[in-house]
C-alpha beads as a LAMMPS data file, in Angstrom:
LAMMPS data file: protein, C-alpha beads

241 atoms
240 bonds

1 atom types
1 bond types

-500.0 500.0 xlo xhi
-500.0 500.0 ylo yhi
-500.0 500.0 zlo zhi

Masses

1 110.0

Atoms # bond

1 1 1 328.278 -324.639 -214.708
2 1 1 329.232 -320.951 -215.115
3 1 1 325.584 -319.957 -214.693
4 1 1 325.186 -322.159 -211.613
5 1 1 328.375 -320.826 -210.000
6 1 1 327.338 -317.237 -210.661
7 1 1 323.966 -317.847 -209.037
8 1 1 325.574 -319.364 -205.955
9 1 1 328.034 -316.503 -205.537
10 1 1 325.265 -313.962 -206.099
11 1 1 323.297 -315.491 -203.240
12 1 1 326.234 -315.189 -200.881
13 1 1 326.145 -311.420 -201.248
14 1 1 322.448 -310.749 -201.482
15 1 1 320.778 -313.863 -200.072
16 1 1 318.081 -313.332 -202.672
17 1 1 316.257 -310.303 -203.932
18 1 1 313.535 -310.440 -201.312
19 1 1 313.906 -310.022 -197.598
20 1 1 312.049 -313.234 -196.908
21 1 1 314.374 -315.352 -199.059
22 1 1 316.235 -318.062 -197.112
23 1 1 319.880 -317.360 -196.362
24 1 1 322.528 -319.638 -197.828
25 1 1 324.822 -321.009 -195.128
26 1 1 322.966 -318.816 -192.677
27 1 1 324.822 -318.915 -189.353
28 1 1 323.171 -319.155 -185.972
29 1 1 323.342 -315.871 -184.129
30 1 1 325.589 -316.308 -181.123
31 1 1 324.025 -316.516 -177.702
32 1 1 324.500 -313.366 -175.683
33 1 1 327.790 -312.989 -173.906
34 1 1 327.953 -311.377 -170.500
35 1 1 329.550 -308.012 -169.823
36 1 1 332.919 -307.913 -168.045
37 1 1 332.688 -310.374 -165.189
38 1 1 335.053 -308.563 -162.892
39 1 1 337.915 -310.986 -163.607
40 1 1 339.522 -308.980 -166.361
41 1 1 337.413 -310.345 -169.198
42 1 1 336.177 -307.837 -171.744
43 1 1 333.130 -308.354 -173.932
44 1 1 332.699 -307.603 -177.612
45 1 1 329.582 -307.009 -179.722
46 1 1 330.061 -307.248 -183.510
47 1 1 327.262 -305.938 -185.732
48 1 1 327.088 -306.409 -189.495
49 1 1 326.604 -308.837 -192.364
50 1 1 328.698 -311.459 -194.194
51 1 1 331.857 -309.442 -193.646
52 1 1 331.379 -309.714 -189.892
53 1 1 330.554 -313.412 -189.706
54 1 1 333.338 -314.219 -192.163
55 1 1 331.389 -315.915 -194.940
56 1 1 333.421 -318.637 -196.711
57 1 1 336.212 -318.745 -194.098
58 1 1 336.599 -320.488 -190.750
59 1 1 335.085 -318.646 -187.787
60 1 1 338.528 -318.128 -186.311
61 1 1 339.548 -316.323 -189.507
62 1 1 336.748 -313.741 -189.323
63 1 1 337.923 -310.303 -188.306
64 1 1 336.111 -310.256 -184.916
65 1 1 337.782 -313.510 -183.863
66 1 1 341.173 -312.453 -185.214
67 1 1 340.815 -309.182 -183.310
68 1 1 339.990 -311.125 -180.158
69 1 1 343.107 -313.246 -180.688
70 1 1 345.353 -310.236 -181.272
71 1 1 344.056 -308.530 -178.131
72 1 1 344.890 -311.641 -176.127
73 1 1 348.502 -311.425 -177.322
74 1 1 348.602 -308.028 -175.613
75 1 1 347.284 -309.473 -172.373
76 1 1 343.751 -308.228 -172.980
77 1 1 341.364 -311.118 -172.407
78 1 1 338.221 -310.792 -174.507
79 1 1 335.376 -313.317 -174.390
80 1 1 334.109 -314.795 -177.653
81 1 1 332.400 -312.056 -179.669
82 1 1 328.644 -311.721 -179.517
83 1 1 327.880 -311.535 -183.232
84 1 1 324.659 -310.264 -184.776
85 1 1 325.214 -310.662 -188.499
86 1 1 323.898 -312.747 -191.395
87 1 1 324.983 -312.931 -195.014
88 1 1 322.874 -310.603 -197.155
89 1 1 321.646 -308.282 -194.437
90 1 1 320.938 -304.646 -195.188
91 1 1 320.723 -301.902 -192.574
92 1 1 316.992 -302.389 -191.999
93 1 1 317.434 -306.137 -191.521
94 1 1 320.227 -305.595 -189.001
95 1 1 318.054 -303.114 -187.116
96 1 1 315.209 -305.632 -187.014
97 1 1 317.518 -308.399 -185.794
98 1 1 318.928 -306.259 -183.001
99 1 1 315.405 -305.374 -181.901
100 1 1 314.447 -309.049 -181.941
101 1 1 317.461 -309.911 -179.804
102 1 1 316.182 -307.462 -177.171
103 1 1 319.695 -306.720 -175.961
104 1 1 319.988 -305.349 -172.459
105 1 1 323.668 -305.922 -171.705
106 1 1 326.413 -303.398 -172.367
107 1 1 329.698 -304.427 -173.899
108 1 1 333.316 -303.421 -173.464
109 1 1 333.458 -302.459 -177.133
110 1 1 331.355 -302.679 -180.308
111 1 1 332.191 -302.853 -184.013
112 1 1 329.816 -301.930 -186.835
113 1 1 330.244 -302.744 -190.536
114 1 1 327.124 -302.612 -192.703
115 1 1 325.951 -301.338 -196.076
116 1 1 327.292 -303.461 -198.923
117 1 1 323.922 -305.105 -199.515
118 1 1 322.172 -301.730 -199.524
119 1 1 324.528 -300.757 -202.350
120 1 1 324.180 -304.076 -204.156
121 1 1 320.383 -304.039 -204.117
122 1 1 320.277 -300.429 -205.239
123 1 1 318.605 -299.117 -202.085
124 1 1 318.421 -295.307 -201.738
125 1 1 321.456 -293.802 -200.093
126 1 1 319.219 -291.479 -198.051
127 1 1 317.587 -294.537 -196.503
128 1 1 321.030 -295.887 -195.691
129 1 1 321.948 -292.581 -194.085
130 1 1 318.935 -292.710 -191.766
131 1 1 319.285 -296.382 -190.839
132 1 1 323.053 -296.256 -190.399
133 1 1 322.583 -293.350 -187.986
134 1 1 320.150 -295.482 -185.983
135 1 1 322.568 -298.403 -185.953
136 1 1 325.433 -296.209 -184.806
137 1 1 323.345 -294.864 -181.952
138 1 1 322.392 -298.424 -181.022
139 1 1 326.074 -299.379 -180.996
140 1 1 326.857 -296.450 -178.707
141 1 1 324.043 -297.456 -176.363
142 1 1 325.284 -301.038 -176.231
143 1 1 328.736 -299.684 -175.379
144 1 1 327.226 -298.078 -172.304
145 1 1 326.941 -294.699 -173.982
146 1 1 330.724 -294.459 -174.343
147 1 1 331.510 -293.367 -177.910
148 1 1 335.180 -294.206 -177.529
149 1 1 334.256 -297.885 -177.306
150 1 1 332.558 -298.016 -180.715
151 1 1 334.499 -298.756 -183.900
152 1 1 333.021 -298.385 -187.376
153 1 1 334.632 -300.181 -190.314
154 1 1 334.134 -298.997 -193.893
155 1 1 332.510 -301.124 -196.607
156 1 1 335.029 -303.059 -198.726
157 1 1 334.864 -302.956 -202.524
158 1 1 333.453 -306.267 -203.746
159 1 1 333.898 -305.085 -207.327
160 1 1 337.611 -305.897 -207.059
161 1 1 336.890 -309.606 -206.557
162 1 1 336.581 -312.254 -209.290
163 1 1 332.824 -312.326 -208.690
164 1 1 332.656 -308.564 -209.040
165 1 1 334.590 -308.601 -212.287
166 1 1 332.190 -311.197 -213.713
167 1 1 329.008 -309.695 -212.278
168 1 1 328.062 -307.759 -215.380
169 1 1 328.545 -304.481 -213.549
170 1 1 331.397 -302.123 -214.311
171 1 1 334.069 -302.208 -211.609
172 1 1 334.349 -298.423 -211.710
173 1 1 330.616 -298.068 -211.113
174 1 1 330.730 -300.436 -208.143
175 1 1 333.713 -298.578 -206.714
176 1 1 331.998 -295.215 -207.124
177 1 1 328.832 -296.428 -205.404
178 1 1 330.792 -298.033 -202.551
179 1 1 332.667 -294.756 -202.101
180 1 1 329.369 -292.866 -201.913
181 1 1 328.049 -295.154 -199.187
182 1 1 331.331 -294.874 -197.303
183 1 1 331.243 -291.095 -197.550
184 1 1 327.888 -291.220 -195.776
185 1 1 328.907 -293.623 -193.017
186 1 1 332.202 -291.829 -192.444
187 1 1 330.562 -288.412 -192.116
188 1 1 327.976 -289.750 -189.669
189 1 1 330.593 -291.628 -187.671
190 1 1 333.042 -288.751 -187.318
191 1 1 330.252 -286.271 -186.560
192 1 1 329.237 -288.524 -183.669
193 1 1 332.805 -288.592 -182.357
194 1 1 333.246 -292.301 -183.091
195 1 1 336.337 -294.081 -184.436
196 1 1 336.354 -294.867 -188.170
197 1 1 338.627 -297.425 -189.812
198 1 1 338.882 -297.186 -193.601
199 1 1 339.751 -300.618 -195.010
200 1 1 338.300 -299.920 -198.469
201 1 1 341.470 -298.868 -200.345
202 1 1 343.297 -302.001 -199.179
203 1 1 340.303 -304.184 -200.103
204 1 1 340.878 -303.175 -203.727
205 1 1 344.205 -304.987 -203.677
206 1 1 342.104 -308.114 -204.239
207 1 1 342.013 -307.117 -207.900
208 1 1 345.648 -308.210 -208.243
209 1 1 346.145 -310.438 -205.184
210 1 1 343.820 -313.432 -205.084
211 1 1 345.206 -314.496 -201.705
212 1 1 342.989 -311.760 -200.289
213 1 1 339.846 -313.477 -201.599
214 1 1 338.054 -316.473 -200.063
215 1 1 337.360 -319.669 -202.000
216 1 1 333.942 -318.397 -203.134
217 1 1 335.595 -315.689 -205.226
218 1 1 333.629 -312.977 -203.482
219 1 1 334.321 -312.583 -199.772
220 1 1 337.605 -311.658 -198.071
221 1 1 340.053 -314.387 -197.123
222 1 1 341.438 -314.827 -193.630
223 1 1 344.471 -312.883 -194.830
224 1 1 342.417 -309.801 -195.634
225 1 1 340.460 -310.108 -192.382
226 1 1 343.794 -310.185 -190.556
227 1 1 344.556 -306.782 -192.075
228 1 1 341.272 -305.431 -190.739
229 1 1 341.903 -306.857 -187.276
230 1 1 345.382 -305.348 -187.238
231 1 1 343.995 -301.967 -188.295
232 1 1 341.603 -302.075 -185.327
233 1 1 344.019 -303.501 -182.771
234 1 1 345.748 -300.360 -181.525
235 1 1 342.511 -298.372 -181.431
236 1 1 340.668 -301.010 -179.407
237 1 1 343.542 -301.917 -177.105
238 1 1 344.123 -298.272 -176.237
239 1 1 340.532 -297.933 -175.054
240 1 1 340.486 -301.199 -173.122
241 1 1 343.788 -300.543 -171.372

Bonds

1 1 1 2
2 1 2 3
3 1 3 4
4 1 4 5
5 1 5 6
6 1 6 7
7 1 7 8
8 1 8 9
9 1 9 10
10 1 10 11
11 1 11 12
12 1 12 13
13 1 13 14
14 1 14 15
15 1 15 16
16 1 16 17
17 1 17 18
18 1 18 19
19 1 19 20
20 1 20 21
21 1 21 22
22 1 22 23
23 1 23 24
24 1 24 25
25 1 25 26
26 1 26 27
27 1 27 28
28 1 28 29
29 1 29 30
30 1 30 31
31 1 31 32
32 1 32 33
33 1 33 34
34 1 34 35
35 1 35 36
36 1 36 37
37 1 37 38
38 1 38 39
39 1 39 40
40 1 40 41
41 1 41 42
42 1 42 43
43 1 43 44
44 1 44 45
45 1 45 46
46 1 46 47
47 1 47 48
48 1 48 49
49 1 49 50
50 1 50 51
51 1 51 52
52 1 52 53
53 1 53 54
54 1 54 55
55 1 55 56
56 1 56 57
57 1 57 58
58 1 58 59
59 1 59 60
60 1 60 61
61 1 61 62
62 1 62 63
63 1 63 64
64 1 64 65
65 1 65 66
66 1 66 67
67 1 67 68
68 1 68 69
69 1 69 70
70 1 70 71
71 1 71 72
72 1 72 73
73 1 73 74
74 1 74 75
75 1 75 76
76 1 76 77
77 1 77 78
78 1 78 79
79 1 79 80
80 1 80 81
81 1 81 82
82 1 82 83
83 1 83 84
84 1 84 85
85 1 85 86
86 1 86 87
87 1 87 88
88 1 88 89
89 1 89 90
90 1 90 91
91 1 91 92
92 1 92 93
93 1 93 94
94 1 94 95
95 1 95 96
96 1 96 97
97 1 97 98
98 1 98 99
99 1 99 100
100 1 100 101
101 1 101 102
102 1 102 103
103 1 103 104
104 1 104 105
105 1 105 106
106 1 106 107
107 1 107 108
108 1 108 109
109 1 109 110
110 1 110 111
111 1 111 112
112 1 112 113
113 1 113 114
114 1 114 115
115 1 115 116
116 1 116 117
117 1 117 118
118 1 118 119
119 1 119 120
120 1 120 121
121 1 121 122
122 1 122 123
123 1 123 124
124 1 124 125
125 1 125 126
126 1 126 127
127 1 127 128
128 1 128 129
129 1 129 130
130 1 130 131
131 1 131 132
132 1 132 133
133 1 133 134
134 1 134 135
135 1 135 136
136 1 136 137
137 1 137 138
138 1 138 139
139 1 139 140
140 1 140 141
141 1 141 142
142 1 142 143
143 1 143 144
144 1 144 145
145 1 145 146
146 1 146 147
147 1 147 148
148 1 148 149
149 1 149 150
150 1 150 151
151 1 151 152
152 1 152 153
153 1 153 154
154 1 154 155
155 1 155 156
156 1 156 157
157 1 157 158
158 1 158 159
159 1 159 160
160 1 160 161
161 1 161 162
162 1 162 163
163 1 163 164
164 1 164 165
165 1 165 166
166 1 166 167
167 1 167 168
168 1 168 169
169 1 169 170
170 1 170 171
171 1 171 172
172 1 172 173
173 1 173 174
174 1 174 175
175 1 175 176
176 1 176 177
177 1 177 178
178 1 178 179
179 1 179 180
180 1 180 181
181 1 181 182
182 1 182 183
183 1 183 184
184 1 184 185
185 1 185 186
186 1 186 187
187 1 187 188
188 1 188 189
189 1 189 190
190 1 190 191
191 1 191 192
192 1 192 193
193 1 193 194
194 1 194 195
195 1 195 196
196 1 196 197
197 1 197 198
198 1 198 199
199 1 199 200
200 1 200 201
201 1 201 202
202 1 202 203
203 1 203 204
204 1 204 205
205 1 205 206
206 1 206 207
207 1 207 208
208 1 208 209
209 1 209 210
210 1 210 211
211 1 211 212
212 1 212 213
213 1 213 214
214 1 214 215
215 1 215 216
216 1 216 217
217 1 217 218
218 1 218 219
219 1 219 220
220 1 220 221
221 1 221 222
222 1 222 223
223 1 223 224
224 1 224 225
225 1 225 226
226 1 226 227
227 1 227 228
228 1 228 229
229 1 229 230
230 1 230 231
231 1 231 232
232 1 232 233
233 1 233 234
234 1 234 235
235 1 235 236
236 1 236 237
237 1 237 238
238 1 238 239
239 1 239 240
240 1 240 241
Protein backbone atom coordinates (compact mmCIF):
# COMPACT_ATOMS: atom_id res chain seq x y z
CA UNK A 1 0.00 0.00 0.00
CA UNK A 2 2.86 2.41 0.82
CA UNK A 3 4.34 1.83 -2.63
CA UNK A 4 0.98 2.36 -4.33
CA UNK A 5 0.27 5.56 -2.38
CA UNK A 6 3.72 6.94 -3.18
CA UNK A 7 3.19 6.28 -6.88
CA UNK A 8 -0.16 8.05 -6.85
CA UNK A 9 1.20 11.11 -5.06
CA UNK A 10 4.22 11.19 -7.36
CA UNK A 11 1.91 11.35 -10.37
CA UNK A 12 0.04 14.31 -8.94
CA UNK A 13 3.21 16.38 -9.05
CA UNK A 14 4.83 15.14 -12.22
CA UNK A 15 2.03 13.47 -14.18
CA UNK A 16 4.62 10.96 -15.33
CA UNK A 17 8.18 11.27 -16.50
CA UNK A 18 7.29 11.83 -20.13
CA UNK A 19 5.41 14.73 -21.61
CA UNK A 20 2.99 12.44 -23.38
CA UNK A 21 1.96 10.62 -20.19
CA UNK A 22 -1.75 10.99 -19.34
CA UNK A 23 -2.57 13.41 -16.54
CA UNK A 24 -4.21 12.08 -13.39
CA UNK A 25 -7.41 13.97 -12.59
CA UNK A 26 -6.61 16.22 -15.52
CA UNK A 27 -9.06 19.13 -15.47
CA UNK A 28 -10.74 20.58 -18.52
CA UNK A 29 -9.27 23.93 -19.44
CA UNK A 30 -11.90 26.58 -18.88
CA UNK A 31 -13.60 28.10 -21.88
CA UNK A 32 -12.42 31.61 -22.61
CA UNK A 33 -13.99 34.37 -20.59
CA UNK A 34 -14.71 37.72 -22.17
CA UNK A 35 -12.88 40.91 -21.28
CA UNK A 36 -14.69 43.53 -19.19
CA UNK A 37 -18.18 43.82 -20.61
CA UNK A 38 -18.68 47.44 -19.74
CA UNK A 39 -20.91 46.61 -16.75
CA UNK A 40 -18.20 46.67 -14.14
CA UNK A 41 -17.10 43.07 -14.56
CA UNK A 42 -13.37 42.42 -14.57
CA UNK A 43 -11.74 39.40 -16.16
CA UNK A 44 -8.95 37.23 -14.82
CA UNK A 45 -6.48 34.92 -16.58
CA UNK A 46 -4.63 32.43 -14.34
CA UNK A 47 -1.62 30.63 -15.80
CA UNK A 48 0.20 27.74 -14.13
CA UNK A 49 0.06 24.12 -13.05
CA UNK A 50 -1.49 22.11 -10.19
CA UNK A 51 -1.05 25.01 -7.79
CA UNK A 52 -3.27 27.16 -9.99
CA UNK A 53 -6.05 24.65 -10.59
CA UNK A 54 -6.00 23.63 -6.93
CA UNK A 55 -5.24 19.92 -7.22
CA UNK A 56 -6.89 17.87 -4.44
CA UNK A 57 -9.18 20.68 -3.23
CA UNK A 58 -12.55 21.99 -4.39
CA UNK A 59 -12.40 24.51 -7.24
CA UNK A 60 -13.73 27.22 -4.96
CA UNK A 61 -10.77 26.61 -2.64
CA UNK A 62 -8.13 27.21 -5.33
CA UNK A 63 -6.33 30.51 -4.98
CA UNK A 64 -7.75 32.07 -8.19
CA UNK A 65 -11.32 31.43 -7.05
CA UNK A 66 -10.61 32.56 -3.49
CA UNK A 67 -9.05 35.72 -4.90
CA UNK A 68 -12.14 36.29 -7.02
CA UNK A 69 -14.31 35.88 -3.91
CA UNK A 70 -12.21 38.27 -1.83
CA UNK A 71 -12.33 40.91 -4.57
CA UNK A 72 -16.11 40.65 -4.62
CA UNK A 73 -16.20 41.45 -0.89
CA UNK A 74 -14.55 44.75 -1.82
CA UNK A 75 -17.18 45.48 -4.44
CA UNK A 76 -14.94 44.42 -7.32
CA UNK A 77 -16.90 42.04 -9.52
CA UNK A 78 -14.64 39.56 -11.29
CA UNK A 79 -15.94 36.91 -13.69
CA UNK A 80 -14.91 33.30 -13.16
CA UNK A 81 -11.18 32.96 -13.85
CA UNK A 82 -10.03 31.75 -17.23
CA UNK A 83 -7.57 29.07 -16.14
CA UNK A 84 -4.87 27.52 -18.30
CA UNK A 85 -3.20 25.00 -16.01
CA UNK A 86 -2.84 21.23 -15.66
CA UNK A 87 -1.21 19.14 -12.97
CA UNK A 88 2.37 18.30 -13.92
CA UNK A 89 2.96 21.06 -16.43
CA UNK A 90 6.41 22.54 -16.90
CA UNK A 91 7.12 25.91 -18.49
CA UNK A 92 7.38 24.48 -22.01
CA UNK A 93 4.07 22.64 -21.64
CA UNK A 94 2.33 25.80 -20.43
CA UNK A 95 3.76 27.73 -23.37
CA UNK A 96 2.47 25.07 -25.77
CA UNK A 97 -0.98 25.10 -24.17
CA UNK A 98 -1.26 28.88 -24.40
CA UNK A 99 -0.28 28.74 -28.06
CA UNK A 100 -2.88 26.03 -28.67
CA UNK A 101 -5.55 28.15 -27.00
CA UNK A 102 -4.81 30.92 -29.52
CA UNK A 103 -5.83 33.61 -27.06
CA UNK A 104 -6.82 36.93 -28.56
CA UNK A 105 -8.65 38.57 -25.66
CA UNK A 106 -7.02 40.81 -23.08
CA UNK A 107 -7.81 40.47 -19.41
CA UNK A 108 -8.21 42.86 -16.50
CA UNK A 109 -5.41 41.06 -14.68
CA UNK A 110 -3.23 37.95 -14.99
CA UNK A 111 -1.47 35.70 -12.48
CA UNK A 112 1.47 33.42 -13.27
CA UNK A 113 2.83 30.61 -11.07
CA UNK A 114 4.98 27.98 -12.78
CA UNK A 115 8.19 26.04 -12.27
CA UNK A 116 7.81 23.35 -9.61
CA UNK A 117 7.73 20.57 -12.19
CA UNK A 118 10.83 21.95 -13.91
CA UNK A 119 12.58 21.62 -10.55
CA UNK A 120 11.11 18.20 -9.80
CA UNK A 121 12.10 16.71 -13.15
CA UNK A 122 15.59 18.17 -12.91
CA UNK A 123 15.25 20.42 -15.96
CA UNK A 124 18.07 22.95 -16.51
CA UNK A 125 17.52 26.22 -14.72
CA UNK A 126 18.76 28.12 -17.79
CA UNK A 127 15.91 26.59 -19.78
CA UNK A 128 13.50 27.69 -17.08
CA UNK A 129 14.93 31.20 -17.23
CA UNK A 130 14.30 31.45 -20.97
CA UNK A 131 10.81 29.92 -20.90
CA UNK A 132 9.68 31.83 -17.81
CA UNK A 133 10.70 35.06 -19.54
CA UNK A 134 8.53 34.09 -22.51
CA UNK A 135 5.60 33.27 -20.24
CA UNK A 136 5.92 36.56 -18.40
CA UNK A 137 5.89 38.46 -21.67
CA UNK A 138 2.83 36.48 -22.75
CA UNK A 139 1.11 37.40 -19.48
CA UNK A 140 1.89 41.07 -20.06
CA UNK A 141 0.50 40.87 -23.59
CA UNK A 142 -2.69 39.23 -22.36
CA UNK A 143 -3.01 42.05 -19.82
CA UNK A 144 -3.12 44.49 -22.70
CA UNK A 145 0.55 45.36 -22.34
CA UNK A 146 -0.04 46.80 -18.87
CA UNK A 147 2.64 45.41 -16.53
CA UNK A 148 0.81 46.63 -13.45
CA UNK A 149 -1.94 44.12 -14.16
CA UNK A 150 0.33 41.06 -14.01
CA UNK A 151 1.06 39.26 -10.74
CA UNK A 152 3.71 36.56 -10.40
CA UNK A 153 3.56 34.13 -7.48
CA UNK A 154 6.65 32.27 -6.27
CA UNK A 155 6.96 28.47 -6.28
CA UNK A 156 6.00 26.87 -2.95
CA UNK A 157 8.28 24.33 -1.28
CA UNK A 158 6.76 20.87 -1.75
CA UNK A 159 9.60 19.39 0.29
CA UNK A 160 7.85 20.57 3.46
CA UNK A 161 4.86 18.31 2.80
CA UNK A 162 4.43 14.70 3.98
CA UNK A 163 5.01 13.54 0.41
CA UNK A 164 8.19 15.58 0.21
CA UNK A 165 9.50 14.16 3.46
CA UNK A 166 8.91 10.62 2.19
CA UNK A 167 10.09 11.23 -1.37
CA UNK A 168 13.61 9.97 -0.83
CA UNK A 169 15.00 13.43 -1.47
CA UNK A 170 16.54 15.55 1.26
CA UNK A 171 14.24 18.39 2.32
CA UNK A 172 17.18 20.79 2.40
CA UNK A 173 18.09 19.90 -1.18
CA UNK A 174 14.52 20.46 -2.36
CA UNK A 175 14.38 23.78 -0.54
CA UNK A 176 17.69 24.90 -2.04
CA UNK A 177 16.58 24.02 -5.57
CA UNK A 178 13.20 25.72 -5.12
CA UNK A 179 15.01 28.82 -3.88
CA UNK A 180 17.24 28.79 -6.97
CA UNK A 181 14.24 28.65 -9.30
CA UNK A 182 12.54 31.42 -7.34
CA UNK A 183 15.65 33.57 -7.51
CA UNK A 184 15.42 33.32 -11.29
CA UNK A 185 11.71 34.08 -11.58
CA UNK A 186 11.93 36.92 -9.07
CA UNK A 187 14.83 38.60 -10.86
CA UNK A 188 13.07 38.36 -14.22
CA UNK A 189 9.79 39.59 -12.77
CA UNK A 190 11.19 42.61 -10.96
CA UNK A 191 13.42 43.53 -13.90
CA UNK A 192 10.28 43.65 -16.05
CA UNK A 193 8.56 45.93 -13.54
CA UNK A 194 5.97 43.31 -12.60
CA UNK A 195 4.54 42.56 -9.14
CA UNK A 196 6.05 39.57 -7.30
CA UNK A 197 4.39 37.80 -4.38
CA UNK A 198 6.67 35.52 -2.35
CA UNK A 199 4.57 32.79 -0.72
CA UNK A 200 7.45 30.32 -0.38
CA UNK A 201 8.52 31.01 3.23
CA UNK A 202 4.94 30.58 4.45
CA UNK A 203 4.54 27.39 2.40
CA UNK A 204 7.24 25.82 4.58
CA UNK A 205 4.93 26.08 7.57
CA UNK A 206 3.35 22.90 6.18
CA UNK A 207 6.24 21.03 7.79
CA UNK A 208 4.64 21.60 11.20
CA UNK A 209 1.03 22.46 10.30
CA UNK A 210 -0.76 19.72 8.39
CA UNK A 211 -3.87 21.88 8.05
CA UNK A 212 -1.97 23.63 5.27
CA UNK A 213 -1.75 20.41 3.24
CA UNK A 214 -4.49 18.85 1.10
CA UNK A 215 -5.71 15.28 1.60
CA UNK A 216 -3.18 13.93 -0.92
CA UNK A 217 -0.31 14.89 1.37
CA UNK A 218 1.33 16.94 -1.34
CA UNK A 219 -0.65 19.95 -2.53
CA UNK A 220 -1.75 23.00 -0.51
CA UNK A 221 -5.06 22.93 1.33
CA UNK A 222 -7.75 25.55 0.90
CA UNK A 223 -6.33 27.19 4.02
CA UNK A 224 -2.94 27.74 2.43
CA UNK A 225 -4.52 28.93 -0.82
CA UNK A 226 -6.48 31.46 1.23
CA UNK A 227 -3.16 32.87 2.43
CA UNK A 228 -2.01 33.27 -1.16
CA UNK A 229 -5.26 34.96 -2.18
CA UNK A 230 -5.01 37.33 0.77
CA UNK A 231 -1.41 38.17 -0.14
CA UNK A 232 -2.56 39.12 -3.65
CA UNK A 233 -5.75 40.92 -2.67
CA UNK A 234 -4.46 44.41 -1.93
CA UNK A 235 -2.12 44.40 -4.92
CA UNK A 236 -4.85 43.36 -7.36
CA UNK A 237 -7.62 45.50 -5.89
CA UNK A 238 -5.41 48.59 -6.00
CA UNK A 239 -4.89 48.14 -9.73
CA UNK A 240 -8.53 47.38 -10.51
CA UNK A 241 -9.87 50.30 -8.49
